[in-house]
C-alpha positions as CSV (number, residue, x, y, z in Angstrom):
1,M,118.3,-49.7,-12.0
2,G,119.1,-48.3,-15.5
3,Q,115.7,-46.7,-15.7
4,N,114.6,-43.3,-17.1
5,V,111.8,-41.3,-15.5
6,E,110.7,-37.9,-16.9
7,I,110.1,-35.1,-14.5
8,I,107.6,-32.4,-15.7
9,E,108.3,-29.1,-14.0
10,V,105.0,-27.5,-13.0
11,S,106.1,-24.7,-10.7
12,P,105.3,-21.9,-13.3
13,R,101.7,-23.1,-13.4
14,D,100.5,-25.2,-10.5
15,G,103.3,-24.0,-8.3
16,I,102.2,-20.3,-8.2
17,Q,98.5,-20.5,-9.2
18,N,97.3,-20.5,-5.6
19,E,99.8,-17.9,-4.2
20,K,98.6,-14.6,-2.8
21,K,101.8,-12.9,-4.2
22,L,101.5,-12.3,-7.9
23,L,104.8,-12.9,-9.7
24,S,105.9,-10.6,-12.5
25,L,106.3,-11.8,-16.1
26,E,110.0,-11.5,-15.7
27,T,110.1,-13.6,-12.6
28,K,108.0,-16.3,-14.3
29,L,110.3,-16.3,-17.3
30,E,113.4,-16.6,-15.1
31,L,111.8,-19.6,-13.3
32,I,111.1,-21.2,-16.7
33,D,114.7,-20.5,-17.8
34,R,116.0,-22.1,-14.6
35,A,113.9,-25.2,-15.2
36,I,115.4,-25.4,-18.7
37,K,118.9,-25.0,-17.5
38,A,118.3,-27.6,-14.8
39,G,117.5,-30.1,-17.5
40,A,113.7,-30.2,-17.6
41,S,112.6,-31.7,-20.9
42,R,109.0,-30.6,-20.4
43,I,107.6,-27.6,-18.4
44,E,104.0,-26.7,-17.7
45,V,104.4,-23.0,-18.2
46,T,100.9,-21.6,-17.6
47,S,97.1,-22.2,-17.7
48,F,94.5,-20.6,-19.8
49,V,91.9,-19.8,-17.3
50,N,89.6,-16.9,-16.3
51,P,91.9,-14.2,-14.9
52,K,89.2,-13.1,-12.5
53,R,89.2,-16.6,-10.9
54,V,92.9,-17.2,-11.1
55,P,94.7,-13.9,-11.4
56,Q,98.1,-15.5,-11.1
57,M,97.7,-16.8,-14.7
58,A,96.4,-13.6,-16.2
59,D,99.5,-13.1,-18.3
60,A,99.3,-16.6,-19.9
61,D,99.5,-15.3,-23.5
62,E,102.4,-13.0,-22.6
63,V,104.3,-15.9,-21.0
64,C,103.9,-18.0,-24.1
65,A,104.9,-15.2,-26.5
66,A,108.2,-14.7,-24.5
67,L,109.2,-18.4,-24.3
68,P,112.6,-19.3,-25.8
69,R,112.3,-21.2,-29.0
70,N,116.0,-22.3,-29.3
71,T,115.6,-25.2,-26.9
72,D,114.6,-28.9,-27.0
73,C,112.4,-28.4,-24.0
74,K,108.7,-28.8,-24.6
75,F,106.2,-26.3,-23.2
76,I,102.8,-27.3,-21.9
77,G,99.7,-25.2,-21.4
78,L,96.8,-26.3,-19.1
79,A,93.2,-25.8,-20.2
80,L,89.8,-26.3,-18.5
81,N,87.3,-25.4,-21.2
82,R,86.9,-24.7,-24.9
83,R,88.2,-21.2,-24.8
84,G,91.2,-22.2,-22.8
85,F,92.0,-25.1,-25.1
86,E,91.7,-22.9,-28.2
87,R,93.9,-20.2,-26.6
88,A,96.5,-22.8,-25.7
89,C,96.5,-24.2,-29.3
90,N,97.1,-20.7,-30.6
91,A,99.9,-19.9,-28.2
92,N,102.7,-21.8,-30.1
93,L,103.0,-24.4,-27.4
94,D,104.0,-28.0,-27.8
95,E,101.3,-29.6,-25.7
96,V,97.9,-28.8,-24.3
97,N,96.9,-30.6,-21.1
98,F,93.1,-30.7,-20.7
99,V,91.6,-31.4,-17.3
100,V,88.6,-33.6,-16.7
101,V,87.5,-33.9,-13.1
102,A,86.4,-37.4,-12.0
103,S,83.7,-36.1,-9.6
104,D,80.7,-34.0,-10.6
105,T,80.8,-31.6,-7.6
106,F,84.5,-30.8,-8.0
107,S,84.0,-30.5,-11.7
108,Q,81.3,-27.9,-11.2
109,K,83.4,-25.9,-8.8
110,N,86.6,-26.2,-10.9
111,Q,85.2,-25.8,-14.4
112,G,81.5,-25.0,-14.1
113,T,80.3,-28.2,-15.7
114,D,79.7,-31.9,-14.8
115,T,82.1,-34.7,-15.6
116,E,80.3,-36.2,-18.6
117,T,80.2,-32.8,-20.3
118,G,83.9,-32.5,-19.7
119,I,84.5,-35.8,-21.3
120,K,82.4,-35.0,-24.3
121,L,84.1,-31.6,-24.7
122,F,87.6,-33.2,-24.6
123,N,86.6,-35.6,-27.3
124,E,85.2,-32.7,-29.4
125,L,88.2,-30.5,-29.0
126,T,90.8,-33.1,-29.9
127,K,89.2,-33.5,-33.4
128,D,90.5,-30.0,-34.3
129,T,93.8,-30.0,-32.5
130,P,96.6,-28.6,-34.8
131,Q,99.1,-31.2,-35.9
132,S,101.9,-29.2,-34.2
133,V,100.2,-29.6,-30.8
134,S,99.9,-32.8,-28.7
135,A,96.8,-33.1,-26.7
136,G,96.9,-34.9,-23.4
137,V,94.4,-35.3,-20.6
138,T,94.6,-35.1,-16.8
139,I,91.9,-36.8,-14.7
140,A,91.7,-34.7,-11.6
141,A,90.5,-36.0,-8.2
142,A,91.4,-39.5,-9.5
143,F,92.1,-40.7,-5.9
144,G,89.5,-38.7,-3.9
145,C,87.3,-35.6,-4.0
146,P,87.3,-32.8,-1.5
147,F,83.5,-32.7,-1.7
148,E,82.3,-36.3,-2.4
149,G,85.0,-38.2,-0.6
150,E,86.2,-41.6,-1.9
151,M,86.6,-41.9,-5.7
152,P,85.3,-45.5,-6.6
153,L,87.6,-47.3,-8.9
154,D,84.8,-48.1,-11.4
155,R,83.9,-44.4,-11.5
156,L,87.6,-43.5,-12.3
157,L,87.8,-46.2,-15.0
158,H,84.5,-44.9,-16.6
159,V,86.1,-41.4,-16.9
160,V,89.3,-42.9,-18.2
161,K,87.5,-44.8,-20.9
162,G,85.5,-41.7,-21.9
163,C,88.7,-39.7,-22.2
164,M,90.7,-42.4,-24.0
165,A,88.1,-42.4,-26.8
166,A,89.8,-39.2,-27.9
167,N,93.2,-41.0,-28.2
168,P,95.3,-38.6,-26.1
169,F,99.0,-39.0,-26.5
170,E,99.3,-39.2,-22.7
171,L,97.0,-39.9,-19.7
172,A,97.7,-38.3,-16.3
173,L,96.0,-39.3,-13.0
174,A,96.0,-36.4,-10.5
175,D,95.9,-36.8,-6.7
176,T,94.5,-33.3,-6.6
177,I,94.0,-33.2,-2.8
178,G,96.8,-35.5,-1.7
179,V,94.9,-38.4,-0.3
180,A,96.4,-41.3,-2.1
181,T,98.7,-44.0,-0.6
182,P,101.1,-46.3,-2.5
183,A,98.5,-49.0,-2.4
184,D,96.1,-46.7,-4.2
185,I,98.7,-45.9,-6.8
186,N,99.4,-49.5,-7.4
187,Q,95.8,-50.5,-7.7
188,R,94.8,-47.7,-10.1
189,I,97.8,-47.8,-12.3
190,A,97.3,-51.5,-12.7
191,A,93.7,-51.1,-13.5
192,V,94.4,-48.5,-16.2
193,R,97.3,-50.5,-17.6
194,K,95.0,-53.5,-17.9
195,L,92.7,-51.6,-20.1
196,Y,95.3,-49.5,-22.0
197,P,98.7,-51.1,-21.8
198,D,100.3,-48.8,-24.3
199,V,99.2,-45.3,-23.3
200,P,102.0,-43.3,-21.6
201,L,101.0,-42.6,-18.0
202,R,101.8,-39.6,-15.9
203,L,101.2,-38.9,-12.3
204,H,100.4,-35.5,-10.7
205,L,100.8,-35.9,-7.0
206,H,100.2,-33.5,-4.2
207,N,102.0,-33.8,-0.9
208,T,99.1,-32.7,1.3
209,R,99.4,-35.6,3.7
210,N,103.1,-36.2,3.2
211,T,102.6,-39.3,1.0
212,G,103.7,-37.7,-2.3
213,I,107.2,-39.0,-2.5
214,A,106.1,-42.5,-1.5
215,N,103.4,-42.4,-4.1
216,A,105.9,-41.3,-6.7
217,W,108.1,-44.3,-5.9
218,A,105.1,-46.6,-6.1
219,G,104.2,-45.0,-9.5
220,V,107.7,-45.6,-10.9
221,Q,107.5,-49.2,-9.7
222,A,104.2,-49.6,-11.4
223,G,105.6,-48.4,-14.7
224,V,104.7,-44.7,-14.8
225,Q,107.0,-42.9,-17.2
226,A,106.4,-39.3,-16.1
227,L,106.0,-37.5,-12.8
228,D,104.9,-33.9,-12.1
229,S,106.8,-31.9,-9.5
230,S,107.5,-28.3,-8.6
231,F,110.6,-26.5,-7.3
232,G,110.4,-26.2,-3.6
233,G,107.2,-28.2,-3.5
234,V,105.1,-25.1,-4.0
235,G,101.6,-25.4,-5.4
236,G,97.9,-26.1,-4.7
237,C,94.6,-26.0,-6.4
238,P,92.5,-22.8,-5.9
239,F,89.3,-24.7,-6.0
240,A,90.2,-27.6,-3.6
241,P,90.0,-26.6,0.1
242,R,93.3,-27.1,2.0
243,A,95.1,-28.4,-1.0
244,T,98.8,-27.8,-0.5
245,G,101.9,-28.3,-2.6
246,N,103.3,-30.7,-5.1
247,I,106.3,-33.0,-4.7
248,P,109.4,-30.9,-4.5
249,T,111.4,-31.4,-7.7
250,E,114.7,-31.5,-5.9
251,D,113.4,-34.1,-3.4
252,L,112.2,-36.2,-6.3
253,V,115.4,-35.9,-8.2
254,Y,117.4,-36.8,-5.1
255,M,115.4,-40.0,-4.4
256,L,115.3,-41.2,-8.0
257,E,118.9,-40.5,-8.9
258,R,120.2,-42.1,-5.7
259,A,118.2,-45.2,-6.7
260,G,119.9,-45.3,-10.0
261,I,117.0,-43.9,-12.0
262,N,117.9,-41.2,-14.5
263,T,115.8,-38.0,-14.6
264,G,118.0,-35.7,-16.7
265,V,117.6,-33.0,-14.0
266,D,120.7,-31.6,-12.2
267,L,120.1,-31.7,-8.5
268,Q,122.0,-28.5,-7.5
269,S,120.3,-26.5,-10.3
270,A,117.0,-27.7,-9.0
271,I,118.0,-26.7,-5.4
272,D,119.0,-23.3,-6.7
273,A,115.7,-22.9,-8.5
274,A,113.8,-23.8,-5.3
275,E,115.7,-21.2,-3.4
276,F,114.9,-18.7,-6.2
277,I,111.1,-19.3,-6.0
278,E,111.3,-19.1,-2.2
279,R,112.8,-15.7,-2.5
280,A,110.3,-14.6,-5.1
281,L,107.3,-15.7,-3.1
282,E,108.8,-14.3,0.1
283,K,107.8,-17.3,2.2
284,T,109.3,-20.6,3.3
285,V,108.5,-23.4,0.9
286,P,108.1,-27.1,1.8
287,G,111.1,-28.6,0.0
288,M,113.4,-30.7,2.2
289,V,116.5,-31.3,0.1
290,M,116.9,-27.6,-0.6
291,K,117.4,-27.2,3.2
292,A,119.4,-30.3,3.9
293,G,121.5,-30.4,0.7
294,S,122.5,-33.5,-1.3
295,F,124.3,-36.6,0.1
296,P,127.0,-35.3,2.5
297,K,130.6,-35.7,1.5
298,P,133.1,-37.2,3.9
299,T,134.8,-34.7,6.2
300,E,138.5,-34.7,6.6
301,S,138.3,-36.0,10.1
302,A,136.1,-38.9,9.0
303,A,138.4,-39.7,6.1
């Protein structure tokens, strides 16, 4: 197809933030290093959140201080509030990804504030963002809320409009609880594109109901330029009941590259990284391609 799609590796952040096993700083840095060597052009390396609520991210500042600086890879930090945003801006990162939740109930549980306050805060914070840092926004629960149910399209577009007033360099829609189908992806991407045809779009898809890969394909067909994924498919939101993992990076790379879409990510390196995080977490992770391998080569008897 001659198309390029950027894969953003989120395993160092979303991949481990809901895990009972706390990974060491050294393990996190090795995971990031493996992502760089696999060809990731952007990595979400940590989130600046309350360590009492998300202890897995307690070493956010230490992670950022130890990041390699002799690479073309861009590093992203996630923020949920003013303090987190300011910490991320001071951590020598390339991007800050601020989260605004589309439903009030989930917003209160995730960030302790309602959606309108989140929109207002994002607009305020971006006025003082350092020139060296790009500010993007993720709209969480864009396809459904674990507490309020369906996310009406007009509600989503209201939140989109509020966030776009801040002129983010990128807009991400997150299927935080993994309820979307390809039809939902097509409808919502088309609606956002109609309003903002030029803004770079990103999808953050969870595979809770086994629709993540199908939704990723629908997003690519709809013109999305960037997709989040995590090695081995690890991940989940600590504040969303029964939220399971992301799309496995290696599964996504396999699908896209076999379809002639360039990701820049080496499949075997991604498989190796998935096996690494599986060992580090001491549990079986959901990835499929890491278990099955790439496309089989002909056997001598078959040849």
